[in-house]
C-alpha positions as CSV (number, residue, x, y, z in Angstrom):
1,M,0.0,0.0,0.0
2,K,2.7,2.5,1.0
3,N,4.7,1.6,-2.2
4,L,1.6,2.5,-4.3
5,L,1.2,5.9,-2.7
6,Y,5.0,6.6,-3.1
7,F,4.7,5.7,-6.8
8,I,1.8,8.1,-7.2
9,F,3.8,10.8,-5.5
10,Y,6.8,10.1,-7.7
11,I,4.8,10.3,-10.9
12,A,3.3,13.6,-9.7
13,L,6.7,15.2,-9.3
14,L,7.8,14.4,-12.8
15,V,4.9,15.9,-14.7
16,P,4.1,19.7,-15.0
17,F,0.5,20.6,-14.1
18,N,-1.8,23.5,-13.4
19,S,-3.7,23.4,-10.1
20,F,-7.3,22.2,-9.5
21,S,-9.6,22.4,-6.6
22,Q,-9.7,20.1,-3.5
23,G,-12.6,22.1,-1.9
24,C,-16.3,21.8,-2.2
25,E,-16.5,24.2,-5.1
26,E,-14.2,25.1,-8.0
27,P,-12.5,28.4,-7.2
28,E,-12.3,30.8,-10.2
29,S,-8.9,32.1,-11.0
30,S,-8.4,35.8,-11.6
31,D,-5.6,37.9,-13.0
32,G,-4.3,41.3,-12.0
33,D,-5.0,43.2,-8.7
34,S,-5.5,40.9,-5.7
35,E,-8.5,43.0,-4.6
36,K,-10.3,42.1,-7.9
37,S,-9.5,38.4,-7.3
38,I,-11.6,38.1,-4.2
39,K,-14.8,36.2,-4.8
40,I,-17.7,35.2,-2.6
41,I,-18.8,31.7,-3.3
42,G,-21.5,29.4,-2.1
43,F,-24.8,27.7,-2.7
44,I,-28.1,26.8,-0.9
45,Q,-30.0,23.5,-1.3
46,P,-33.5,23.6,0.2
47,Q,-35.0,20.1,0.1
48,Y,-38.2,18.2,0.6
49,E,-38.1,14.5,1.6
50,Y,-40.9,11.9,1.8
51,H,-39.8,8.6,3.5
52,F,-41.6,5.3,3.4
53,T,-40.7,4.1,6.9
54,E,-41.7,1.4,9.4
55,D,-41.6,1.5,13.3
56,E,-40.6,-1.2,15.8
57,D,-44.1,-2.7,15.7
58,N,-44.0,-3.1,11.9
59,F,-46.5,-0.3,11.5
60,I,-46.1,1.7,8.3
61,E,-45.7,5.4,9.2
62,N,-44.5,7.6,6.4
63,S,-42.7,10.8,7.2
64,N,-42.0,13.9,5.3
65,T,-40.1,17.1,6.0
66,F,-38.5,20.3,4.6
67,K,-34.8,20.9,5.3
68,F,-31.6,22.3,3.9
69,K,-29.3,19.6,2.5
70,R,-26.5,22.2,2.5
71,A,-26.3,26.0,2.9
72,R,-22.7,27.1,2.3
73,I,-20.9,30.4,2.0
74,G,-17.3,31.2,1.6
75,V,-14.6,33.3,0.0
76,T,-11.7,32.5,-2.4
77,G,-9.0,34.7,-3.8
78,Q,-5.4,35.3,-4.7
79,I,-2.5,37.2,-3.0
80,P,0.3,38.3,-5.3
81,Y,2.2,36.6,-6.5
82,D,2.1,33.0,-5.6
83,F,-0.5,32.4,-2.9
84,S,-4.3,31.7,-3.0
85,Y,-6.8,31.0,-0.2
86,Y,-10.1,29.2,0.0
87,V,-12.6,29.3,3.0
88,L,-16.0,27.7,3.1
89,V,-18.6,27.5,6.0
90,E,-21.5,25.1,6.4
91,T,-24.5,26.9,7.9
92,S,-27.2,24.2,7.6
93,P,-28.3,22.9,11.0
94,F,-29.2,19.6,9.4
95,V,-25.5,18.8,8.5
96,S,-23.7,19.8,11.7
97,A,-23.9,17.4,14.6
98,S,-24.2,20.4,17.0
99,G,-26.7,22.3,14.8
100,Y,-24.4,25.3,14.5
101,P,-22.4,26.6,11.6
102,Y,-18.9,25.2,11.2
103,L,-15.8,25.5,9.0
104,I,-15.4,22.8,6.4
105,D,-12.8,23.9,3.9
106,A,-10.0,26.3,4.8
107,F,-6.7,26.0,3.0
108,V,-3.8,28.1,1.7
109,S,-2.1,27.2,-1.6
110,Y,1.3,28.0,-2.9
111,R,1.4,28.1,-6.7
112,R,4.9,29.3,-7.8
113,F,6.3,26.1,-9.3
114,E,4.8,24.7,-12.5
115,W,5.6,21.1,-11.7
116,A,3.5,21.0,-8.5
117,K,1.3,23.1,-6.2
118,F,1.0,22.8,-2.4
119,S,-1.9,23.3,0.0
120,M,-2.2,23.2,3.8
121,G,-5.4,23.3,5.9
122,S,-8.6,21.5,5.9
123,F,-10.0,20.0,2.6
124,K,-11.5,16.9,1.1
125,Q,-9.7,13.6,1.1
126,P,-8.1,13.0,-2.4
127,F,-10.0,9.7,-2.7
128,G,-12.7,8.7,-5.1
129,L,-14.6,10.3,-8.0
130,E,-17.9,10.9,-6.3
131,V,-16.5,12.3,-3.1
132,N,-14.3,14.7,-5.1
133,T,-17.2,15.9,-7.2
134,S,-18.1,19.4,-6.1
135,C,-21.1,19.2,-3.7
136,S,-23.2,21.5,-6.0
137,G,-22.2,19.4,-9.1
138,L,-23.6,16.0,-7.9
139,H,-25.8,14.3,-10.4
140,T,-28.1,12.8,-7.8
141,I,-29.2,14.4,-4.6
142,E,-27.5,11.7,-2.4
143,R,-24.0,10.3,-2.9
144,S,-23.8,6.5,-3.0
145,K,-23.7,4.8,0.4
146,A,-20.3,3.3,-0.4
147,S,-18.8,6.8,-1.0
148,D,-20.3,8.2,2.2
149,Q,-19.4,5.3,4.5
150,F,-16.0,4.1,3.2
151,V,-14.4,7.5,2.3
152,S,-14.6,8.6,5.9
153,P,-13.7,11.1,7.2
154,Q,-14.4,12.9,3.9
155,R,-12.6,16.0,5.1
156,D,-9.5,16.3,7.3
157,Y,-6.5,18.5,8.2
158,G,-3.3,18.0,6.3
159,F,-0.8,18.9,3.6
160,M,-1.4,18.2,-0.1
161,V,0.7,18.2,-3.3
162,F,-1.5,18.4,-6.4
163,G,-1.7,19.4,-10.0
164,G,-3.3,19.0,-13.4
165,T,-6.6,20.2,-15.0
166,K,-9.5,18.5,-16.5
167,E,-7.8,18.8,-19.9
168,S,-4.5,17.3,-18.8
169,L,-3.4,13.8,-19.8
170,L,-2.8,13.2,-16.1
171,R,-3.8,14.9,-12.9
172,Y,-3.0,13.9,-9.4
173,S,-3.4,14.7,-5.7
174,V,-1.4,13.2,-2.8
175,A,-2.0,14.2,0.8
176,I,-0.7,13.5,4.3
177,M,-3.5,14.0,6.8
178,N,-4.4,13.6,10.5
179,G,-7.0,10.9,9.9
180,S,-9.3,12.0,12.7
181,G,-11.6,14.3,10.6
182,L,-12.8,17.9,11.0
183,G,-13.6,19.1,14.5
184,H,-11.3,16.5,16.2
185,K,-7.8,16.8,17.4
186,D,-5.3,14.3,16.0
187,N,-5.8,11.2,18.2
188,N,-2.4,9.5,17.5
189,N,1.2,10.2,16.4
190,K,0.6,8.5,13.0
191,K,-0.6,10.1,9.8
192,D,-2.8,9.0,6.9
193,L,-1.6,8.8,3.3
194,S,-4.1,9.2,0.5
195,G,-3.8,9.8,-3.2
196,R,-5.7,9.9,-6.4
197,V,-4.6,9.9,-10.1
198,V,-6.9,10.5,-13.1
199,F,-5.9,9.6,-16.6
200,H,-7.5,11.5,-19.5
201,P,-6.3,9.6,-22.7
202,L,-9.3,10.6,-24.8
203,D,-11.5,13.7,-25.0
204,F,-14.5,11.7,-23.8
205,L,-12.8,9.4,-21.2
206,N,-11.4,9.7,-17.7
207,V,-10.1,6.8,-15.6
208,G,-9.2,7.2,-12.0
209,V,-7.5,5.2,-9.2
210,S,-7.3,6.1,-5.5
211,A,-5.6,4.6,-2.5
212,R,-5.4,5.3,1.2
213,Y,-3.4,3.9,4.2
214,G,-4.0,5.2,7.7
215,F,-4.8,4.8,11.3
216,P,-8.2,6.1,12.3
217,R,-7.8,5.6,16.0
218,K,-5.1,5.3,18.6
219,D,-3.7,1.8,19.4
220,T,-5.8,0.1,16.7
221,T,-5.1,-1.6,13.4
222,N,-4.6,0.3,10.2
223,R,-7.1,1.0,7.4
224,T,-6.4,0.4,3.7
225,S,-8.7,1.5,0.9
226,F,-8.7,1.3,-2.9
227,A,-11.0,2.7,-5.6
228,G,-11.2,2.7,-9.3
229,D,-13.6,4.8,-11.4
230,I,-14.5,5.6,-15.0
231,E,-16.3,8.5,-16.6
232,V,-17.4,8.7,-20.2
233,K,-18.8,12.0,-21.7
234,Y,-20.0,11.9,-25.3
235,S,-22.1,14.8,-26.5
236,N,-24.9,15.2,-24.0
237,F,-24.5,11.7,-22.6
238,M,-22.6,10.8,-19.5
239,F,-21.8,7.5,-17.7
240,Q,-20.0,7.1,-14.4
241,A,-19.0,4.1,-12.4
242,E,-16.9,3.5,-9.3
243,Y,-15.8,0.6,-7.1
244,I,-14.5,1.0,-3.5
245,F,-12.8,-1.6,-1.3
246,D,-12.2,-0.8,2.4
247,K,-10.4,-2.9,5.0
248,G,-9.4,-2.5,8.7
249,D,-10.3,-0.2,11.5
250,Y,-12.6,2.8,11.2
251,D,-13.8,5.6,13.4
252,P,-17.6,5.7,13.8
253,G,-17.3,9.2,15.3
254,S,-16.2,10.6,11.9
255,G,-19.7,10.2,10.5
256,G,-21.1,8.9,7.2
257,G,-20.8,12.0,4.9
258,C,-22.7,15.3,5.0
259,G,-24.0,14.7,8.5
260,G,-25.2,11.2,8.0
261,P,-24.6,8.6,10.7
262,A,-21.9,5.9,10.4
263,V,-23.0,2.3,10.1
264,I,-21.4,-0.7,11.8
265,L,-18.8,-2.1,9.4
266,G,-17.0,-5.5,9.3
267,D,-13.3,-5.9,8.8
268,K,-13.7,-6.0,5.0
269,R,-16.4,-4.1,3.0
270,N,-16.9,-3.0,-0.6
271,G,-19.4,-1.3,-2.8
272,W,-20.0,0.2,-6.2
273,Y,-22.3,2.5,-8.2
274,A,-23.0,3.1,-11.9
275,M,-25.1,5.8,-13.3
276,A,-26.1,7.2,-16.7
277,M,-27.7,10.5,-17.7
278,Y,-28.6,12.4,-20.9
279,R,-29.0,16.2,-21.1
280,T,-31.8,17.0,-23.5
281,Y,-32.2,20.2,-25.6
282,F,-35.0,21.2,-23.2
283,D,-32.6,21.4,-20.3
284,L,-34.1,18.2,-18.8
285,E,-31.7,15.5,-17.7
286,P,-33.1,12.1,-17.0
287,I,-30.8,10.0,-14.8
288,I,-30.7,6.4,-13.5
289,K,-28.3,5.1,-10.8
290,F,-27.7,1.6,-9.4
291,E,-25.5,1.0,-6.3
292,S,-24.4,-1.9,-4.0
293,F,-23.2,-1.7,-0.4
294,I,-21.7,-4.6,1.6
295,Q,-20.7,-3.7,5.1
296,D,-19.2,-7.0,6.0
297,V,-17.8,-9.2,3.3
298,D,-16.8,-12.0,5.7
299,A,-20.1,-12.3,7.6
300,D,-21.6,-15.8,7.7
301,N,-24.9,-14.4,6.4
302,E,-23.6,-11.7,4.2
303,Y,-25.8,-8.6,4.2
304,K,-26.2,-6.5,1.0
305,E,-28.0,-3.4,0.2
306,Y,-29.0,-2.4,-3.4
307,I,-30.3,1.0,-4.2
308,A,-31.8,2.2,-7.4
309,T,-32.3,5.9,-8.0
310,I,-34.5,7.2,-10.8
311,G,-34.7,10.9,-11.3
312,V,-34.6,14.0,-13.5
313,N,-32.7,17.3,-13.3
314,Y,-34.0,20.5,-14.7
315,F,-31.6,23.4,-15.3
316,F,-33.2,26.8,-15.2
317,N,-29.8,28.4,-15.9
318,D,-26.1,27.8,-15.1
319,K,-26.7,28.7,-11.4
320,T,-30.2,27.2,-10.7
321,R,-31.2,23.5,-10.8
322,L,-34.1,21.4,-9.7
323,Q,-33.6,17.7,-8.9
324,A,-36.2,15.1,-8.3
325,N,-35.2,11.5,-7.2
326,Y,-37.0,8.4,-6.2
327,R,-34.7,6.0,-4.2
328,Y,-35.7,2.3,-4.1
329,A,-33.8,0.3,-1.6
330,M,-33.6,-3.5,-1.3
331,E,-31.9,-5.5,1.5
332,K,-30.7,-9.0,1.0
333,N,-28.7,-11.7,2.8
334,K,-27.4,-15.1,1.7
335,D,-30.7,-16.8,2.6
336,A,-33.4,-14.5,1.4
337,T,-34.4,-11.0,0.5
338,A,-35.2,-9.0,3.6
339,E,-36.7,-5.8,2.2
340,I,-37.3,-3.0,4.7
341,P,-39.7,-0.1,4.0
342,N,-37.1,2.7,3.5
343,D,-37.7,4.1,0.1
344,A,-37.7,7.9,-0.4
345,I,-38.8,10.7,-2.7
346,L,-36.4,13.6,-2.7
347,L,-36.8,17.1,-4.2
348,Q,-34.1,19.7,-4.1
349,L,-33.8,23.2,-5.5
350,Q,-30.2,24.6,-5.8
351,I,-29.0,28.1,-6.3
352,K,-25.3,28.9,-6.6
353,F,-23.7,32.3,-6.2
């Protein structure tokens, strides 16, 4: 595992790149006076949810609610001649465990050298396609369960070397991080290593690989994770798929992504998703997504979850989008299907600024 990460780092230092974002949004670069480069960024995602649920007595009791999936505001900018900064705050009470606003991304980048850029602060783990898709650019309202549960913590404090653009033949990011997640002091003297490389051999094709090696908690075993992903864009059609394998210790206190609870995991777990969408000339984008989640591969009665999401996105303009998703979930073990009433209808309106 360590050899793989060192290899990724070595390749990174040999290839010249431009920088790309490791925050929740893509910062826009500006030239000239630093005062003109300051930009307010953010988005809000008001959401309606209707859940088909069941209580302890097997009584069907559907629930519905209005909420904010995310409500984020921040600032990004440049300081002559080689530095830039990026700060983003989450204000949604439905994401924070305390119900109060908190800092999610805050890093300073040094950009003088063409062969590599450097960042220090709090930012996303450089692991996985879906996790590193900007939060306002997700194609479905929810990330896959494998991305939320296995790439945890999704954000952390650390130091990153990165480079490349979406047009580069190769782009990369390699980070050394605490491993304990945001809002937590480092709980041991060891650090996590994580890295991601994306190959762009053709105009319509991206292929990514990710790896992580770390120690989530003090005096426990290590954690190793691998992922592979593919993205195909041809005209108005897009296809994405990703597989994640995760093994070893984990920290339930780091959560399950965007405020969701962590589930109990076995020593080995894996999951995948695949989705396809087509942007029509009427600004409608039908989408379908399938995913699998196995929280304990070695369990005697292996438990699996399958989720199908059928939806449509409507783009009012470049800054405003409406999403409608129906999530159908099916649970299954080796003996039989054990379906639980937990399907959901989700509606979300997003405005970026």
